[in-house]
C-alpha positions in Angstrom: 0.1 0.0 0.2 3.0 2.4 0.7 4.3 1.8 -2.6 0.8 2.6 -4.3 0.5 5.8 -2.0 4.1 7.0 -3.2 3.2 6.3 -6.8 0.1 8.4 -6.4 1.8 11.1 -4.8 4.1 11.3 -7.8 1.2 11.3 -10.1 -0.6 13.9 -8.1 2.5 16.1 -7.8 2.6 16.2 -11.7 -1.1 16.9 -11.8 -0.3 20.5 -11.9 1.8 20.2 -15.2 -0.9 18.2 -17.1 -3.1 20.0 -19.4 -6.3 20.7 -17.7 -8.6 19.9 -20.5 -6.8 16.4 -21.2 -6.6 15.5 -17.5 -10.0 16.1 -16.1 -11.9 12.9 -17.1 -8.8 11.0 -15.5 -9.0 12.9 -12.3 -12.8 12.6 -12.0 -12.2 8.8 -12.6 -9.8 8.7 -10.0 -11.6 10.7 -7.5 -14.7 8.2 -8.1 -12.2 5.3 -7.3 -11.1 6.9 -4.1 -14.8 7.2 -2.9 -15.7 3.6 -3.7 -17.1 2.0 -0.6 -15.7 -1.3 0.5 -18.1 -2.8 2.8 -15.8 -5.7 3.6 -13.1 -3.3 4.7 -15.6 -1.7 7.1 -16.2 -4.9 8.6 -12.7 -6.0 8.8 -11.3 -2.7 10.5 -14.5 -0.9 11.7 -16.3 2.0 10.7 -13.9 4.7 12.1 -10.8 3.2 10.6 -12.4 2.6 7.2 -13.7 6.2 7.2 -10.4 7.5 8.1 -8.7 5.7 5.2 -11.5 6.9 2.9 -11.2 10.6 4.1 -7.4 10.7 4.0 -7.3 9.1 0.7 -9.6 11.6 -0.7 -7.4 14.5 0.8 -9.4 15.2 3.9 -8.1 15.4 7.5 -9.6 13.4 10.5 -9.1 14.2 14.4 -9.7 11.3 16.8 -11.0 11.3 20.3 -8.2 12.2 22.8 -6.0 13.7 20.2 -5.6 17.5 19.2 -3.7 16.8 16.0 -5.5 16.3 12.6 -4.2 13.4 10.6 -4.0 13.8 7.0 -1.5 11.2 6.1 -2.9 7.9 4.9 0.0 5.8 5.9 0.3 7.8 9.3 -3.2 6.7 10.6 -2.9 5.2 14.1 -3.1 1.5 14.5 -4.2 -0.4 17.3 -7.2 -3.0 18.3 -10.4 -2.7 16.7 -12.4 0.1 17.5 -9.8 1.9 19.5 -9.7 5.2 17.5 -13.0 7.2 17.2 -13.3 9.9 14.6 -14.4 13.1 16.4 -13.7 15.7 13.6 -13.5 15.6 9.9 -12.0 18.5 7.7 -12.9 18.0 4.2 -11.2 21.2 2.9 -9.9 21.1 -0.7 -10.7 17.3 -0.7 -12.5 15.1 -3.4 -15.1 13.5 -1.2 -18.4 12.9 -3.0 -21.8 11.4 -2.3 -20.5 8.0 -3.6 -18.6 7.5 -0.5 -20.9 8.8 2.1 -21.8 5.3 3.4 -18.6 5.5 5.1 -20.2 7.9 7.5 -22.9 5.5 8.6 -21.2 3.7 11.4 -19.4 6.8 13.0 -20.9 7.6 16.5 -18.7 10.4 17.7 -18.3 13.0 14.8 -18.8 16.5 16.6 -17.3 18.6 14.0 -17.6 18.7 10.1 -16.0 21.2 7.7 -17.0 21.2 4.0 -14.6 24.0 2.6 -14.0 24.2 -1.0 -15.0 20.6 -1.7 -15.9 20.7 -5.3 -18.0 17.6 -5.2 -20.2 18.5 -2.4 -23.8 19.2 -3.4 -27.3 19.1 -2.1 -27.5 15.4 -2.1 -24.4 15.1 0.3 -25.9 17.4 2.8 -29.3 15.7 2.5 -27.4 12.4 3.0 -25.5 13.8 6.1 -28.6 14.9 7.7 -30.3 11.4 7.3 -27.4 9.6 9.2 -28.8 9.0 12.9 -25.5 8.9 14.4 -24.6 12.3 13.1 -28.1 13.7 14.2 -27.1 12.7 17.6 -23.4 13.8 17.6 -22.7 16.4 15.1 -22.9 19.9 17.0 -20.5 22.1 14.7 -20.5 22.5 10.9 -19.0 24.8 8.2 -20.2 24.9 4.5 -17.9 27.2 2.7 -17.0 27.8 -1.1 -19.0 24.7 -2.3 -20.7 25.9 -5.4 -22.9 23.0 -6.0 -24.8 23.7 -2.6 -28.1 25.5 -2.7 -31.0 26.6 -0.3 -32.3 22.9 -0.7 -29.4 21.4 0.6 -28.9 23.7 3.5 -32.8 23.3 4.8 -32.0 19.7 5.0 -29.5 20.2 7.9 -32.5 20.8 10.1 -32.5 17.2 10.9 -29.1 17.4 12.6 -30.8 18.0 16.1 -27.6 18.4 18.0 -26.2 21.2 15.7 -25.2 24.2 17.8 -23.0 26.1 15.3 -23.2 26.5 11.5 -20.8 28.6 9.5 -21.9 29.4 5.9 -19.8 31.5 3.5 -19.3 32.0 -0.2 -22.4 29.8 -1.7 -23.4 31.2 -4.6 -26.1 28.7 -5.2 -28.0 29.9 -2.0 -30.4 32.5 -3.3 -33.1 32.7 -0.6 -30.5 33.2 2.5 -33.0 34.8 4.9 -35.7 32.3 4.2 -33.3 29.5 4.6 -31.9 30.7 7.7 -35.3 31.4 9.1 -36.4 27.6 8.3 -33.3 26.3 10.1 -33.6 28.4 13.1 -37.4 27.6 13.4 -36.4 23.8 13.3 -33.3 24.3 15.7 -33.9 27.2 17.9 -30.5 26.8 19.7 -28.5 26.7 16.4 -26.1 29.7 16.0 -25.7 30.5 12.3 -22.9 32.6 11.1 -23.3 34.0 7.7 -21.0 35.5 5.0 -23.0 34.9 1.9 -22.8 38.3 0.1 
């Protein structure tokens, strides 16, 4: 696996030198491969380890319970007994996570913080999926959605199902056109929710 990772790092570092038009289909395909859910792997290593592998493979970071440091290196993920490390935070800034991989989130029971910043594949369906995951409804209390151009009012309104959500930061979302109405609907459903807006 380490050899594959090094080979991918070499290919990824050369991404900048490739022509954008010729390489776009390849990178879309590779990102889809990185998001493929391996249900056997989830059973074998547990949901937190499998999700951490998926997230770091896609360029996101994870923070485990009891740790302050964010993990971003797939090969540097901690090892130990099954279920020892629980994901508490997910930072998907500049990552390629997409809806196709969101089944990885189903078994996570301790996620308190989720950052979706500049994540080009995040769309309404992703936010709707997150809001239907019962474990996240109970544990997630802090969330950011920033510079995700495919997110609209519909996706944000779906977040009303996250009953433990206390803080929501929204910025640079050009697809959100009825921000006052959307915020009002969220705050009606979640009276204790603090929404910080920067949508102008």
